[in-house]
C-alpha positions as CSV (number, residue, x, y, z in Angstrom):
1,X,-101.2,-206.3,-39.3
2,X,-103.6,-207.8,-37.0
3,X,-103.4,-207.9,-33.2
4,X,-102.1,-211.5,-33.1
5,X,-99.2,-210.8,-35.4
6,X,-98.3,-207.6,-33.5
7,X,-98.4,-209.6,-30.2
8,X,-96.1,-212.3,-31.6
9,X,-93.7,-209.7,-32.9
10,X,-93.5,-208.0,-29.5
11,X,-93.0,-211.4,-27.7
12,X,-90.2,-212.4,-30.1
13,X,-88.5,-209.0,-29.5
14,X,-88.9,-209.4,-25.8
15,X,-87.3,-212.9,-26.0
16,X,-84.3,-211.5,-28.0
17,X,-83.8,-208.7,-25.5
18,X,-84.0,-211.1,-22.6
19,X,-81.4,-213.5,-24.2
20,X,-79.1,-210.6,-25.0
21,X,-79.4,-209.2,-21.4
22,X,-78.6,-212.7,-19.9
23,X,-75.5,-213.0,-22.1
24,X,-74.4,-209.6,-21.0
25,X,-74.9,-210.5,-17.3
26,X,-73.1,-213.8,-17.8
27,X,-70.1,-212.0,-19.3
28,X,-70.1,-209.4,-16.6
29,X,-70.2,-212.0,-13.8
30,X,-67.3,-213.8,-15.4
31,X,-65.3,-210.6,-15.6
32,X,-66.1,-209.8,-11.9
33,X,-64.9,-213.2,-10.8
34,X,-61.7,-212.7,-12.7
35,X,-61.2,-209.2,-11.2
36,X,-61.8,-210.6,-7.6
37,X,-59.3,-213.3,-8.0
38,X,-56.3,-212.4,-5.9
39,X,-52.8,-213.7,-6.6
40,X,-50.3,-213.4,-3.8
41,X,-46.7,-214.0,-4.3
42,X,-45.4,-212.6,-1.0
43,X,-43.3,-214.3,1.7
44,X,-45.1,-215.2,4.8
45,X,-43.3,-216.0,8.1
46,X,-43.8,-215.8,11.8
47,X,-41.7,-214.4,14.6
48,X,-40.6,-217.9,15.8
49,X,-39.3,-218.6,12.3
50,X,-37.5,-215.3,12.3
51,X,-36.0,-216.1,15.6
52,X,-34.6,-219.4,14.2
53,X,-33.0,-217.3,11.4
54,X,-31.5,-214.9,13.8
55,X,-30.4,-217.8,16.1
56,X,-32.7,-216.7,18.9
57,X,-31.4,-213.1,19.0
58,X,-34.6,-211.1,19.8
59,X,-32.8,-207.7,19.4
60,X,-31.7,-208.7,15.9
61,X,-35.2,-209.9,15.0
62,X,-36.6,-206.6,16.3
63,X,-34.1,-204.7,14.2
64,X,-35.1,-206.7,11.1
65,X,-38.8,-205.9,11.6
66,X,-38.3,-202.4,12.8
67,X,-40.1,-203.0,16.0
68,X,-39.3,-203.2,19.7
69,X,-37.8,-206.2,21.4
70,X,-40.8,-206.4,23.7
71,X,-43.0,-207.0,20.7
72,X,-40.8,-209.9,19.7
73,X,-41.0,-211.4,23.2
74,X,-44.8,-211.0,23.1
75,X,-45.2,-213.1,20.0
76,X,-42.3,-215.4,20.2
77,X,-44.5,-218.4,21.3
78,X,-47.2,-217.8,18.7
79,X,-46.0,-220.6,16.5
80,X,-49.4,-221.0,14.8
81,X,-49.5,-217.4,13.7
82,X,-52.8,-216.8,15.5
83,X,-51.9,-213.3,16.7
84,X,-49.4,-212.2,14.2
85,X,-47.9,-212.8,10.8
86,X,-44.9,-211.3,8.9
87,X,-45.7,-210.5,5.2
88,X,-42.7,-209.4,3.1
89,X,-40.9,-208.2,6.2
90,X,-43.9,-206.2,7.6
91,X,-45.3,-207.3,11.0
92,X,-49.0,-207.6,11.0
93,X,-50.8,-208.1,14.3
94,X,-54.3,-209.3,15.0
95,X,-56.0,-207.3,17.8
96,X,-58.3,-210.2,18.5
97,X,-61.2,-209.3,20.9
98,X,-59.5,-206.2,22.3
99,X,-62.1,-203.8,23.6
100,X,-64.9,-206.4,23.6
101,X,-66.1,-205.3,27.0
102,X,-66.4,-201.7,25.6
103,X,-68.5,-202.8,22.6
104,X,-70.8,-204.8,24.9
105,X,-71.2,-201.7,27.2
106,X,-72.0,-199.5,24.2
107,X,-74.5,-201.9,22.9
108,X,-76.2,-202.2,26.3
109,X,-76.4,-198.4,26.5
110,X,-78.1,-198.1,23.1
111,X,-80.6,-201.0,23.7
């Protein structure tokens, strides 16, 4: 074999390997996309909706969620579910920007 034939054979092998690798990567990316797809079948409500079901009884709403009545009072006007949400009977609360001043102070000290 001369050098030209050997170079052609190496280039064709390289092309085959590149094509096989791209197929593997394409298949892997599709599998990752499928794995990252989340299906959620839970029931999502808010405290105002729960208060409608309990006819405005905050104590009963607190009992249903297993929390304090003061927590119900705190979120009873959060109709848009900005600060809280109830997922499958579990109250989840967003802390928002709590402690922002402490983070700024810590960043200023390290700078």
